[in-house]
Residue frames relative to the residue before (quaternion, step in Angstrom):
aa qw qx qy qz dx dy dz
M 1.0000 0.0000 0.0000 0.0000 0.00 0.00 0.00
K 0.2853 -0.7016 0.6205 0.2033 3.54 -1.32 0.42
I 0.0426 -0.8448 0.5276 -0.0785 3.51 -0.36 1.35
G 0.2192 -0.7470 0.6136 0.1324 3.56 -0.99 0.89
I 0.0833 -0.7992 0.5950 0.0189 3.59 -0.83 0.97
T 0.0458 -0.7755 0.6295 0.0137 3.54 -0.94 0.96
C 0.1264 0.7693 -0.6153 0.1169 3.55 -0.95 0.95
Y 0.5499 -0.5296 0.4898 0.4210 3.53 -1.30 0.00
P 0.3774 -0.7619 0.4791 0.2180 3.62 -0.76 0.97
T 0.4930 0.6950 -0.4083 0.3276 3.56 1.30 -0.06
Y 0.6499 -0.5416 0.3921 0.3612 3.53 -1.39 0.23
G 0.4573 0.6570 -0.4766 0.3634 3.58 0.14 1.29
G 0.7244 -0.4914 0.2841 0.3911 3.53 -1.28 0.41
S 0.6682 0.5138 -0.3243 0.4292 3.60 0.86 -0.90
G 0.6727 0.4886 -0.2955 0.4706 3.58 0.97 -0.83
V 0.6337 0.5298 -0.3267 0.4593 3.57 1.02 -0.78
V 0.6679 0.4971 -0.3058 0.4618 3.58 0.88 -0.95
A 0.6587 0.5131 -0.3128 0.4527 3.59 0.89 -0.91
T 0.6671 0.5046 -0.2972 0.4604 3.56 0.96 -0.88
E 0.6693 0.4864 -0.2990 0.4754 3.57 0.88 -0.93
L 0.6184 0.5426 -0.3375 0.4574 3.58 1.04 -0.76
G 0.6658 0.5105 -0.3021 0.4525 3.56 0.89 -0.94
M 0.6791 0.4837 -0.2966 0.4656 3.58 0.92 -0.86
E 0.6364 0.5108 -0.3304 0.4742 3.59 1.05 -0.72
L 0.6444 0.5150 -0.3206 0.4656 3.60 1.00 -0.81
A 0.6457 0.5151 -0.3189 0.4649 3.58 0.98 -0.84
A 0.6442 0.5229 -0.3180 0.4588 3.58 1.02 -0.78
R 0.6914 0.4483 -0.2662 0.5001 3.57 1.20 -0.52
G 0.6918 -0.5349 0.2569 0.4115 3.58 1.26 0.36
H 0.5440 0.6145 -0.4088 0.3991 3.60 1.23 -0.01
E 0.3921 -0.6793 0.5634 0.2595 3.57 -1.26 0.43
V 0.0793 -0.8344 0.5450 -0.0197 3.58 -0.55 1.18
H 0.1140 -0.7861 0.6071 0.0200 3.56 -0.88 1.06
F 0.1919 -0.7738 0.5961 0.0959 3.59 -0.58 1.17
I 0.0838 -0.7891 0.6085 -0.0004 3.56 -0.89 1.02
S 0.3355 0.7243 -0.5308 0.2848 3.59 -0.38 1.23
Y 0.6215 -0.5707 0.3854 0.3736 3.58 -1.27 0.12
A 0.7789 0.0875 -0.0823 0.6155 3.60 1.30 -0.10
V 0.6184 -0.5329 0.4096 0.4073 3.56 -1.23 0.37
P 0.4533 -0.7168 0.4527 0.2754 3.63 -0.65 1.04
T 0.6050 -0.5454 0.4486 0.3678 3.53 -1.23 0.58
R 0.8334 0.1975 -0.2029 0.4745 3.55 -1.07 0.93
L 0.5265 0.6435 -0.4262 0.3564 3.63 1.18 -0.04
D 0.1951 -0.7427 0.6299 0.1167 3.53 -1.06 0.87
P 0.1882 -0.8360 0.5052 0.1023 3.62 0.01 1.25
A 0.5370 0.6370 -0.4020 0.3799 3.59 1.26 -0.09
H 0.4759 0.6735 -0.4449 0.3494 3.60 1.24 -0.24
E 0.5415 -0.6828 0.3885 0.2995 3.57 -0.85 0.99
R 0.7563 0.3453 -0.2131 0.5132 3.63 1.11 -0.44
I 0.6075 0.5166 -0.3646 0.4808 3.59 1.24 0.41
Y 0.0518 -0.7878 0.6135 -0.0143 3.55 -0.93 1.00
F 0.1863 -0.7734 0.5966 0.1061 3.54 -1.11 0.73
H 0.0974 -0.7835 0.6135 0.0149 3.56 -0.94 0.99
E 0.2702 -0.7959 0.5251 0.1333 3.56 -0.47 1.20
V 0.3005 -0.7214 0.5998 0.1718 3.52 -1.03 0.90
E 0.1303 -0.8040 0.5785 0.0452 3.56 -0.49 1.19
V 0.1321 -0.7941 0.5923 0.0331 3.54 -0.79 1.08
T 0.2495 -0.7761 0.5659 0.1233 3.55 -0.69 1.12
S 0.3131 -0.7523 0.5520 0.1770 3.55 -0.90 0.94
Y 0.0947 -0.7718 0.6275 0.0396 3.53 -1.03 0.88
P 0.5837 -0.5933 0.4123 0.3705 3.63 -1.03 0.67
L 0.5961 0.5955 -0.3571 0.4032 3.58 1.15 -0.60
F 0.7376 0.4062 -0.2175 0.4937 3.59 1.08 -0.77
D 0.4136 -0.6765 0.5504 0.2614 3.55 -0.98 0.87
H 0.7867 0.1181 -0.0403 0.6047 3.56 1.11 -0.77
P 0.5393 -0.6230 0.4482 0.3466 3.62 -0.96 0.80
P 0.4402 -0.7164 0.4760 0.2577 3.64 -0.91 0.87
Y 0.0880 -0.8533 0.5125 0.0386 3.58 0.53 1.19
T 0.6179 0.5684 -0.3566 0.4099 3.60 0.93 -0.83
L 0.6875 0.4697 -0.2798 0.4779 3.58 0.94 -0.87
A 0.6505 0.5095 -0.3211 0.4627 3.59 0.95 -0.85
L 0.6352 0.5250 -0.3239 0.4647 3.57 1.03 -0.77
A 0.6421 0.5276 -0.3259 0.4508 3.60 0.94 -0.85
V 0.6514 0.5099 -0.3134 0.4663 3.58 0.96 -0.86
K 0.6726 0.4899 -0.3021 0.4651 3.60 0.90 -0.90
M 0.6084 0.5478 -0.3493 0.4559 3.60 1.03 -0.75
A 0.6739 0.4922 -0.2931 0.4665 3.57 0.90 -0.95
E 0.6455 0.5273 -0.3185 0.4516 3.58 0.97 -0.85
V 0.6912 0.4707 -0.2812 0.4707 3.58 0.85 -0.97
A 0.6270 0.5465 -0.3368 0.4414 3.57 0.98 -0.83
E 0.6926 0.4723 -0.2727 0.4721 3.55 0.98 -0.87
S 0.7220 0.4575 -0.2641 0.4468 3.59 0.81 -0.99
A 0.7569 0.3602 -0.1952 0.5092 3.60 1.04 -0.77
S 0.3576 -0.7501 0.4791 0.2827 3.61 1.31 -0.06
L 0.0572 0.8341 -0.5436 0.0747 3.56 0.81 1.03
D 0.4215 -0.6810 0.5393 0.2604 3.54 -1.18 0.67
L 0.7926 -0.1173 0.1001 0.5899 3.56 1.07 -0.73
L 0.3594 -0.6747 0.5946 0.2490 3.51 -1.41 0.23
H 0.0923 -0.7634 0.6356 0.0682 3.55 -1.11 0.71
V 0.0634 -0.8234 0.5638 -0.0038 3.57 -0.36 1.24
H 0.2247 -0.7718 0.5874 0.0943 3.53 -1.00 0.94
Y 0.7775 0.1832 -0.2208 0.5596 3.54 -0.74 1.20
A 0.4056 -0.7786 0.4294 0.2118 3.54 -0.39 1.27
I 0.7640 0.3431 -0.1821 0.5152 3.59 0.94 -0.89
P 0.6308 -0.4107 -0.6545 0.0711 1.69 -1.09 2.26
H 0.3318 0.8195 -0.4430 0.1484 3.58 1.31 0.06
S 0.6599 0.4974 -0.3305 0.4560 3.60 0.96 -0.74
V 0.6054 0.5429 -0.3528 0.4629 3.58 1.14 -0.60
S 0.6540 0.5039 -0.3062 0.4739 3.58 0.98 -0.86
A 0.6489 0.5130 -0.3181 0.4632 3.58 0.97 -0.81
L 0.6236 0.5347 -0.3285 0.4661 3.57 1.04 -0.77
L 0.6535 0.4984 -0.3050 0.4812 3.59 0.98 -0.83
A 0.6500 0.5177 -0.3181 0.4564 3.59 0.95 -0.87
R 0.6444 0.5202 -0.3192 0.4608 3.57 0.96 -0.84
S 0.6672 0.4944 -0.2972 0.4714 3.57 0.98 -0.85
M 0.6306 0.5507 -0.3296 0.4365 3.59 1.02 -0.79
L 0.7377 0.4348 -0.2251 0.4649 3.57 1.02 -0.82
A 0.4277 0.7054 -0.4700 0.3139 3.61 1.21 -0.14
P 0.5455 -0.1445 -0.8248 -0.0353 1.58 -2.07 1.44
Q 0.3767 0.7021 -0.5139 0.3180 3.60 1.20 0.22
R 0.4166 -0.7315 0.4897 0.2270 3.57 -0.97 0.86
L 0.1362 0.7669 -0.6189 0.1012 3.61 -0.84 1.00
P 0.1077 -0.8130 0.5700 0.0500 3.62 0.13 1.22
F 0.0934 -0.7931 0.5973 0.0742 3.58 -1.17 0.53
I 0.2637 -0.7438 0.6030 0.1161 3.48 -1.21 0.79
T 0.1942 -0.7685 0.6009 0.1034 3.56 -0.98 0.88
T 0.1241 -0.7658 0.6263 0.0766 3.57 -0.87 0.97
L 0.2741 -0.7622 0.5732 0.1237 3.54 -0.77 1.14
H 0.1812 -0.8300 0.5244 0.0562 3.56 -0.85 1.00
G 0.7591 -0.3853 0.2256 0.4737 3.60 1.09 -0.31
T 0.8155 0.2392 -0.1488 0.5057 3.56 0.10 -1.24
D 0.5387 0.5865 -0.4221 0.4332 3.60 1.20 -0.24
I 0.6971 0.4124 -0.2570 0.5272 3.58 1.23 -0.44
T 0.7105 0.4611 -0.2747 0.4550 3.59 0.79 -1.00
L 0.5241 0.6330 -0.4075 0.3983 3.59 1.20 -0.43
V 0.6121 0.5707 -0.3473 0.4230 3.56 1.08 -0.75
G 0.5923 0.5839 -0.3704 0.4136 3.57 1.15 -0.55
S 0.7413 0.3711 -0.2194 0.5144 3.59 1.15 -0.55
D 0.7798 0.1562 -0.1013 0.5978 3.60 1.22 -0.36
R 0.2042 -0.8398 0.4941 0.0941 3.57 0.06 1.31
S 0.5019 0.6614 -0.4346 0.3490 3.60 1.19 -0.22
Y 0.6361 0.5297 -0.3309 0.4531 3.59 1.20 -0.43
L 0.5140 0.7103 -0.4024 0.2632 3.58 1.17 -0.51
P 0.7010 0.4820 -0.3276 0.4111 3.68 0.62 -0.93
I 0.7147 0.4436 -0.2809 0.4621 3.61 0.80 -0.92
T 0.6444 0.5097 -0.3346 0.4616 3.59 1.04 -0.70
R 0.6357 0.5139 -0.3241 0.4762 3.58 0.97 -0.84
F 0.6577 0.5196 -0.3155 0.4449 3.59 0.91 -0.89
S 0.6924 0.4701 -0.2928 0.4624 3.59 0.86 -0.89
I 0.6100 0.5261 -0.3517 0.4769 3.60 1.12 -0.60
E 0.6730 0.4986 -0.2936 0.4607 3.57 0.91 -0.94
Q 0.7137 0.4582 -0.2508 0.4668 3.57 1.07 -0.75
S 0.4889 0.6542 -0.4400 0.3733 3.60 1.24 -0.17
D 0.4854 -0.6586 0.4897 0.3013 3.55 -1.11 0.67
G 0.7792 -0.0063 -0.0144 0.6266 3.55 1.27 -0.39
V 0.1056 -0.7854 0.6080 0.0487 3.57 -1.12 0.66
T 0.0354 -0.7832 0.6206 0.0181 3.55 -0.94 0.90
A 0.1707 -0.7467 0.6324 0.1157 3.54 -1.30 0.45
I 0.5041 -0.7051 0.4249 0.2612 3.56 -1.06 0.74
S 0.7907 0.1091 -0.0893 0.5958 3.60 1.27 -0.04
N 0.6197 -0.5202 0.4234 0.4075 3.55 -1.26 0.33
Y 0.5974 0.5761 -0.3517 0.4329 3.56 1.06 -0.79
L 0.7088 0.4614 -0.2740 0.4578 3.57 0.81 -1.00
R 0.6037 0.5402 -0.3596 0.4630 3.58 1.03 -0.67
D 0.6895 0.4773 -0.2842 0.4648 3.57 0.83 -0.98
Q 0.6413 0.5256 -0.3180 0.4597 3.58 1.03 -0.79
T 0.6364 0.5293 -0.3240 0.4581 3.58 1.03 -0.79
I 0.6522 0.5046 -0.3112 0.4724 3.57 0.92 -0.90
K 0.6722 0.5029 -0.2946 0.4566 3.57 0.98 -0.85
E 0.7194 0.4625 -0.2590 0.4488 3.58 0.81 -1.04
F 0.8069 0.3220 -0.1285 0.4783 3.57 0.91 -0.95
D 0.2930 -0.7750 0.5076 0.2363 3.55 1.28 -0.24
V 0.2462 0.7815 -0.5303 0.2178 3.57 0.92 0.94
H 0.2055 -0.7859 0.5764 0.0884 3.54 -1.09 0.74
R 0.5282 0.5799 -0.4377 0.4395 3.54 0.81 1.05
P 0.5946 -0.5803 0.3970 0.3901 3.61 -1.11 0.48
I 0.0909 -0.7519 0.6503 0.0584 3.55 -1.13 0.76
E 0.2717 -0.7841 0.5429 0.1289 3.54 -0.56 1.21
V 0.2707 -0.7465 0.5841 0.1681 3.58 -0.87 0.93
I 0.0988 0.7401 -0.6579 0.0980 3.56 -0.67 1.19
R 0.3088 -0.8125 0.4689 0.1569 3.53 -0.24 1.29
N 0.6241 -0.5106 0.4332 0.4027 3.52 -1.31 0.32
F 0.2230 -0.7944 0.5612 0.0656 3.54 -1.19 0.50
V 0.1776 -0.7481 0.6254 0.1330 3.52 -1.36 0.12
N 0.4419 -0.6580 0.5343 0.2937 3.56 -1.09 0.68
C 0.2813 -0.8204 0.4768 0.1432 3.56 -0.17 1.30
D 0.5884 0.5518 -0.3766 0.4555 3.58 1.24 -0.20
Q 0.7080 0.4363 -0.2506 0.4956 3.57 1.10 -0.71
Y 0.7368 0.3513 -0.2065 0.5395 3.57 1.00 -0.81
C 0.3343 0.7139 -0.5457 0.2842 3.53 -0.35 1.27
R 0.6699 -0.4799 0.3701 0.4290 3.56 -1.30 0.19
L 0.3696 -0.7336 0.5239 0.2254 3.58 -0.87 0.91
A 0.4094 -0.7262 0.4992 0.2361 3.55 -0.73 1.08
D 0.7176 0.3798 -0.2288 0.5370 3.58 1.04 -0.78
Q 0.1055 -0.8393 0.5333 0.0031 3.55 -0.28 1.31
R 0.3481 0.7810 -0.4746 0.2088 3.62 1.23 0.15
R 0.5999 0.5910 -0.3657 0.3964 3.59 1.08 -0.64
R 0.5205 0.6484 -0.4063 0.3789 3.58 1.19 -0.47
S 0.6143 0.6004 -0.3506 0.3730 3.56 1.04 -0.77
E 0.5279 0.6160 -0.4168 0.4101 3.60 1.22 -0.33
W 0.7722 0.3039 -0.1590 0.5349 3.58 1.05 -0.77
A 0.8019 0.1806 -0.0756 0.5645 3.58 0.98 -0.80
P 0.1009 -0.8590 0.4995 0.0497 3.60 0.46 1.19
N 0.7347 0.3855 -0.2239 0.5114 3.58 1.16 -0.51
G 0.6154 -0.5956 0.3340 0.3936 3.57 1.20 0.45
E 0.2847 0.7803 -0.5122 0.2184 3.58 1.16 0.48
P 0.5929 -0.5405 0.4426 0.4006 3.62 -1.19 0.44
L 0.2417 -0.7855 0.5612 0.0980 3.56 -1.04 0.84
V 0.1210 -0.7830 0.6098 0.0202 3.56 -0.67 1.22
M 0.0872 -0.8131 0.5745 0.0337 3.59 -1.02 0.77
H 0.0646 -0.7436 0.6627 0.0613 3.50 -1.42 0.41
L 0.0506 -0.7842 0.6185 -0.0004 3.56 -1.11 0.80
S 0.3237 0.7309 -0.5608 0.2159 3.59 -0.82 0.97
N 0.5659 -0.5694 0.4606 0.3787 3.54 -1.36 -0.21
F 0.4724 -0.7381 0.4004 0.2678 3.58 1.28 0.45
R 0.3411 0.7097 -0.5385 0.2998 3.58 1.02 0.73
P 0.6933 -0.4964 0.3052 0.4240 3.62 -1.15 0.45
V 0.6298 0.5575 -0.3428 0.4184 3.60 1.00 -0.78
K 0.6373 0.5512 -0.3291 0.4263 3.62 1.16 -0.48
R 0.2729 -0.8125 0.4807 0.1850 3.59 1.31 -0.24
I 0.0217 0.8409 -0.5376 0.0575 3.57 0.77 1.09
T 0.6387 0.5270 -0.3332 0.4508 3.57 1.00 -0.77
D 0.5992 0.5371 -0.3653 0.4679 3.61 1.10 -0.56
A 0.6189 0.5411 -0.3421 0.4551 3.57 1.04 -0.77
V 0.6513 0.4990 -0.3108 0.4799 3.58 1.01 -0.81
E 0.6355 0.5275 -0.3270 0.4592 3.60 0.99 -0.83
I 0.6310 0.5235 -0.3294 0.4683 3.58 0.99 -0.83
F 0.6731 0.4892 -0.3049 0.4633 3.57 0.87 -0.92
A 0.6146 0.5519 -0.3549 0.4379 3.60 1.00 -0.75
L 0.6576 0.4913 -0.3086 0.4807 3.60 1.01 -0.76
I 0.6051 0.5316 -0.3499 0.4783 3.58 1.08 -0.68
R 0.6814 0.5241 -0.2796 0.4276 3.53 0.90 -1.03
Q 0.5927 0.5692 -0.3654 0.4373 3.58 1.16 -0.51
K 0.7430 0.4210 -0.2083 0.4767 3.57 1.12 -0.67
M 0.8194 0.0087 0.0555 0.5704 3.58 1.10 -0.61
P 0.5478 -0.5711 0.4655 0.3964 3.60 -1.17 0.35
A 0.1584 0.7710 -0.6020 0.1343 3.58 -1.03 0.80
K 0.2490 -0.7385 0.6047 0.1640 3.55 -1.32 0.29
F 0.1991 -0.7849 0.5826 0.0696 3.55 -1.15 0.75
V 0.0866 -0.7890 0.6082 0.0097 3.58 -0.78 1.11
L 0.0981 -0.7904 0.6040 0.0272 3.57 -0.77 1.10
I 0.1313 -0.7951 0.5914 0.0272 3.57 -0.78 1.11
G 0.6434 0.4922 -0.3838 0.4433 3.57 -0.83 1.00
D 0.1771 -0.7579 0.6171 0.1160 3.51 -1.34 -0.11
G 0.2762 0.7642 -0.5538 0.1818 3.55 -1.22 0.35
P 0.7987 -0.3820 0.1996 0.4199 3.58 -1.32 0.02
D 0.7318 0.4319 -0.2514 0.4634 3.62 1.06 -0.59
R 0.3842 0.7333 -0.4907 0.2717 3.59 1.21 0.18
G 0.6384 0.5426 -0.3343 0.4315 3.60 0.93 -0.82
A 0.6559 0.5063 -0.3090 0.4669 3.57 0.97 -0.87
A 0.6575 0.5074 -0.3119 0.4615 3.58 1.00 -0.81
E 0.6528 0.5077 -0.3158 0.4651 3.59 0.97 -0.82
Y 0.6303 0.5250 -0.3317 0.4660 3.59 1.03 -0.77
L 0.6552 0.5110 -0.3133 0.4598 3.58 0.97 -0.85
V 0.6179 0.5412 -0.3358 0.4610 3.57 1.03 -0.76
R 0.6727 0.4884 -0.2963 0.4701 3.58 0.92 -0.92
S 0.6766 0.5091 -0.3049 0.4360 3.57 0.90 -0.90
K 0.7125 0.4074 -0.2469 0.5152 3.58 1.15 -0.56
K 0.4215 -0.7437 0.4333 0.2855 3.56 1.34 0.19
L 0.4043 0.7126 -0.4634 0.3377 3.54 0.96 0.98
N 0.2570 0.8296 -0.4736 0.1463 3.57 1.30 0.20
R 0.7108 0.4698 -0.2669 0.4503 3.58 0.91 -0.88
D 0.7214 0.4474 -0.2374 0.4722 3.58 1.23 -0.36
V 0.7251 0.3937 -0.2196 0.5206 3.62 1.25 -0.27
F 0.0922 -0.8037 0.5878 -0.0007 3.55 -0.91 1.00
F 0.1759 -0.7613 0.6188 0.0814 3.57 -0.82 1.08
L 0.1767 -0.8355 0.5159 0.0679 3.58 -0.42 1.22
G 0.4215 -0.6915 0.4867 0.3277 3.59 1.20 -0.28
K 0.7382 -0.3838 0.2960 0.4691 3.57 -1.28 -0.34
Q 0.0495 -0.7862 0.6159 -0.0107 3.54 -1.00 0.92
D 0.4148 -0.7294 0.4920 0.2318 3.57 -1.04 0.76
H 0.7721 0.3171 -0.1704 0.5237 3.58 0.81 -0.98
I 0.1485 -0.8554 0.4927 0.0597 3.53 0.47 1.30
Q 0.6203 0.5806 -0.3466 0.3975 3.58 1.02 -0.78
D 0.6094 0.5642 -0.3507 0.4328 3.59 1.17 -0.52
F 0.6996 0.4193 -0.2604 0.5166 3.58 1.26 -0.29
L 0.6764 0.5128 -0.3069 0.4305 3.58 0.81 -1.01
G 0.6428 0.5588 -0.3180 0.4164 3.57 1.08 -0.70
L 0.6472 0.5009 -0.3130 0.4820 3.57 1.33 0.01
A 0.5875 0.6446 -0.3490 0.3428 3.59 1.21 -0.46
D 0.3665 -0.6934 0.5748 0.2334 3.52 -1.35 0.41
L 0.7988 0.0399 0.0130 0.6001 3.57 1.18 -0.53
F 0.1727 -0.7761 0.5996 0.0913 3.58 -1.09 0.76
L 0.1986 -0.7861 0.5787 0.0874 3.57 -0.95 0.95
L 0.0598 0.7723 -0.6303 0.0525 3.58 -0.98 0.92
P 0.0372 0.8672 -0.4933 0.0573 3.61 0.37 1.26
S 0.1760 0.8504 -0.4831 0.1115 3.60 1.14 0.63
D 0.5228 -0.5932 0.5102 0.3383 3.53 -1.30 0.45
L 0.7929 -0.0516 0.0462 0.6054 3.59 1.13 -0.65
E 0.0291 0.7516 -0.6585 0.0231 3.54 -1.14 0.79
S 0.3579 -0.7361 0.5282 0.2260 3.58 -0.79 0.94
F 0.7883 0.0976 -0.0736 0.6030 3.57 1.24 -0.38
G 0.2701 -0.7575 0.5457 0.2353 3.58 0.51 -1.19
L 0.0102 0.8515 -0.5229 0.0368 3.57 0.81 1.07
A 0.6397 0.5350 -0.3371 0.4370 3.60 0.92 -0.84
A 0.6273 0.5255 -0.3352 0.4669 3.59 1.04 -0.74
L 0.6450 0.5180 -0.3194 0.4622 3.59 0.97 -0.83
E 0.6468 0.5169 -0.3239 0.4578 3.59 0.93 -0.86
A 0.6461 0.5030 -0.3181 0.4779 3.59 1.02 -0.76
M 0.6465 0.5325 -0.3198 0.4430 3.58 0.94 -0.88
A 0.6364 0.5290 -0.3268 0.4564 3.58 1.01 -0.81
C 0.6890 0.4454 -0.2593 0.5096 3.58 1.24 -0.53
E 0.5350 -0.6620 0.3719 0.3704 3.58 1.29 0.44
V 0.4762 0.6499 -0.4496 0.3857 3.56 1.05 0.79
P 0.3710 -0.7139 0.5397 0.2479 3.63 -0.71 0.99
V 0.2753 -0.7836 0.5477 0.1008 3.55 -1.11 0.78
I 0.1136 -0.7199 0.6762 0.1070 3.52 -1.19 0.71
A 0.0849 0.8059 -0.5694 0.1385 3.54 -0.49 1.26
T 0.5626 -0.5899 0.4569 0.3560 3.53 -1.33 0.07
N 0.4740 -0.6858 0.4925 0.2499 3.53 -1.12 0.81
V 0.3984 0.7119 -0.4638 0.3454 3.55 0.58 1.22
G 0.8616 0.1775 -0.0922 0.4666 3.55 -1.32 0.39
G 0.8074 -0.2654 0.2146 0.4813 3.53 -0.88 -1.02
V 0.3858 0.7533 -0.4693 0.2521 3.61 1.25 0.02
P 0.6617 0.5016 -0.3414 0.4405 3.67 0.89 -0.74
E 0.5865 0.5495 -0.3766 0.4607 3.61 1.24 -0.20
V 0.7013 0.4287 -0.2434 0.5150 3.57 1.30 -0.31
V 0.7881 0.2391 -0.0987 0.5586 3.57 0.79 -1.08
T 0.2143 -0.7660 0.5953 0.1140 3.57 -0.86 1.00
N 0.4386 -0.7406 0.4469 0.2437 3.53 -0.46 1.24
G 0.8359 0.1804 -0.1623 0.4924 3.55 -0.86 1.05
V 0.6740 0.4743 -0.2865 0.4884 3.59 1.29 -0.11
D 0.8128 0.0334 0.0095 0.5816 3.58 0.64 -1.12
G 0.7862 -0.0183 -0.0080 0.6176 3.55 1.32 0.25
Y 0.4044 -0.6856 0.5349 0.2833 3.55 -1.27 -0.34
L 0.2254 -0.7554 0.6029 0.1224 3.54 -1.17 0.71
V 0.0584 -0.7908 0.6093 -0.0033 3.56 -0.94 0.97
N 0.6117 -0.5324 0.4194 0.4079 3.56 -1.26 0.21
P 0.6117 -0.5551 0.4003 0.3967 3.60 -1.11 0.59
R 0.8509 0.1645 -0.1604 0.4725 3.56 -1.11 0.88
D 0.5110 0.6069 -0.4401 0.4206 3.59 1.25 0.27
V 0.0929 -0.8465 0.5236 0.0255 3.55 0.40 1.26
A 0.6035 0.5737 -0.3669 0.4148 3.61 1.07 -0.64
S 0.6818 0.4715 -0.2959 0.4746 3.61 0.88 -0.90
A 0.6313 0.5314 -0.3337 0.4558 3.56 1.00 -0.82
A 0.6651 0.4987 -0.3003 0.4678 3.58 0.94 -0.88
K 0.6172 0.5519 -0.3471 0.4405 3.60 1.02 -0.78
F 0.6869 0.4635 -0.2846 0.4820 3.59 0.88 -0.93
A 0.6210 0.5465 -0.3420 0.4458 3.57 1.04 -0.76
I 0.6655 0.4945 -0.3017 0.4707 3.58 0.91 -0.89
Q 0.6034 0.5558 -0.3525 0.4503 3.59 1.05 -0.73
I 0.6893 0.4789 -0.2756 0.4686 3.57 0.90 -0.97
L 0.7467 0.4364 -0.2355 0.4433 3.56 0.73 -1.06
S 0.6216 0.5474 -0.3439 0.4425 3.60 1.21 -0.37
R 0.5408 0.6173 -0.4124 0.3955 3.58 1.21 -0.32
A 0.6091 -0.5678 0.4091 0.3733 3.54 -1.18 0.58
D 0.7458 0.3713 -0.2170 0.5087 3.59 1.04 -0.75
R 0.3774 -0.7625 0.4503 0.2708 3.60 1.35 0.13
G 0.7214 -0.4808 0.2506 0.4308 3.55 0.92 0.94
R 0.2667 0.7999 -0.5071 0.1785 3.58 1.17 0.43
E 0.6369 0.5231 -0.3452 0.4489 3.62 0.96 -0.74
M 0.6492 0.4907 -0.3137 0.4892 3.59 0.98 -0.82
G 0.6346 0.5333 -0.3244 0.4557 3.58 1.06 -0.73
K 0.6438 0.5100 -0.3203 0.4721 3.58 0.99 -0.81
Q 0.6369 0.5079 -0.3241 0.4810 3.58 1.05 -0.72
A 0.6003 0.5608 -0.3554 0.4459 3.58 1.08 -0.70
R 0.6674 0.4811 -0.3082 0.4776 3.60 0.93 -0.82
I 0.6145 0.5407 -0.3512 0.4547 3.60 0.98 -0.76
D 0.6828 0.4824 -0.2841 0.4694 3.58 0.92 -0.91
A 0.6319 0.5229 -0.3328 0.4653 3.59 1.04 -0.75
R 0.6735 0.4942 -0.2939 0.4645 3.58 0.93 -0.89
K 0.6393 0.5682 -0.3234 0.4047 3.55 1.03 -0.79
K 0.8421 0.2209 -0.0618 0.4881 3.60 0.90 -0.90
F 0.8252 0.3215 -0.1040 0.4527 3.59 1.04 -0.64
C 0.3976 0.7192 -0.4935 0.2847 3.63 1.12 0.30
S 0.5754 -0.6162 0.4167 0.3399 3.57 -1.02 0.80
N 0.6001 0.5841 -0.3610 0.4104 3.59 1.06 -0.68
D 0.7125 0.4145 -0.2431 0.5114 3.57 1.20 -0.54
V 0.7083 0.4809 -0.2651 0.4436 3.60 1.02 -0.77
I 0.6265 0.5627 -0.3512 0.4093 3.62 0.91 -0.83
P 0.6399 0.5124 -0.3491 0.4540 3.66 0.91 -0.71
L 0.5903 0.5569 -0.3733 0.4495 3.61 1.14 -0.51
Y 0.6415 0.4978 -0.3181 0.4894 3.58 1.05 -0.75
E 0.6444 0.5247 -0.3278 0.4494 3.59 0.92 -0.87
A 0.6632 0.4944 -0.3024 0.4736 3.58 0.95 -0.87
Y 0.6552 0.5033 -0.3169 0.4658 3.59 1.01 -0.78
Y 0.5957 0.5510 -0.3549 0.4642 3.59 1.04 -0.72
Q 0.6850 0.4889 -0.2884 0.4567 3.56 0.85 -0.99
Q 0.6231 0.5401 -0.3329 0.4573 3.55 1.04 -0.77
V 0.6712 0.4882 -0.2936 0.4743 3.58 0.92 -0.92
L 0.6446 0.5192 -0.3222 0.4594 3.59 0.98 -0.81
N 0.6575 0.5070 -0.3158 0.4592 3.57 0.95 -0.86
T 0.6621 0.5042 -0.2991 0.4667 3.57 0.96 -0.90
S 0.6598 0.5131 -0.2994 0.4602 3.55 0.98 -0.91
T 0.6389 0.5322 -0.3196 0.4543 3.58 1.01 -0.84
A 0.6608 0.5066 -0.3027 0.4636 3.56 0.96 -0.92
A 0.6656 0.4974 -0.3018 0.4674 3.59 0.97 -0.88
H 0.6475 0.5281 -0.3160 0.4495 3.56 1.02 -0.84
A 0.6469 0.5165 -0.3127 0.4659 3.54 1.05 -0.83
């Protein structure tokens, strides 16, 4: 198949999933065309079956904001025509599904079906700004196919938008061959020269991720035992987290690595992963840690309980309950094996339900289903 993929290229779950999906599809022989305003995070454009098409937006004095939605629609139509795309797959409804709808209309009567994958804040955002509801609902209803990354998000979409169309749940995934425990642990010595337990966090540092809570949890751990904390990512709350680290005099124990591409090279060294978010529609970072045999302490919100099983491969606590999170963290890190048995169970659970080898075929089958339905309707 020839597939067009549009996502936000920024450091976030939806862009990561879209990029990993495209690379997995290309590895399976499909031709994949990424259409966005910048090269997505983690994308290797050197792959022989991967192409990147930049959406250029011209600024005019008349516009307060560049009309990206329109420029994206035009580029989608251009790429679809020049590359003979079979379908478009857009990640994150706002505004990508609207642009895909415009592109499909522009190319009529030529057939260009599009699939919308919902990732979370594109849906929950409507709860705080209802002005997005009519256009988002319309673009979802007009999509040739719709998927959600968790049962929670599917149910939330039906509730928020009152949609009456099927939504296929295809969960996020991880390449279990790439994400695994690292046999060579020498790199740990850069952060933990004396063999201290190593705690990690990975996110885009937005307020919903509660980075400062992660620091508070680590501070409580540090009161009871020596430990080191590595934070991967960047975003608006990094300054607040760095200030909190300084105020608690944890500078020597906390490391901010910024954005990193090869996450598995870091997660495979950790003893514990923290994800104290106020809301997660899935919890991709937790899954990536689990695949690397790292137990997870996360919040019992959204789709996280579909990924982490409380007391089995990690622990779930209420949002902002840093005391409970720290208690479980100390329990894990105080063990002689630092939770290795729980970590091994985490990988077993990740392999059982979320490996790319099992999930990618679900997307391929769904693509074919949408193409068959679209062909019949077109005829």
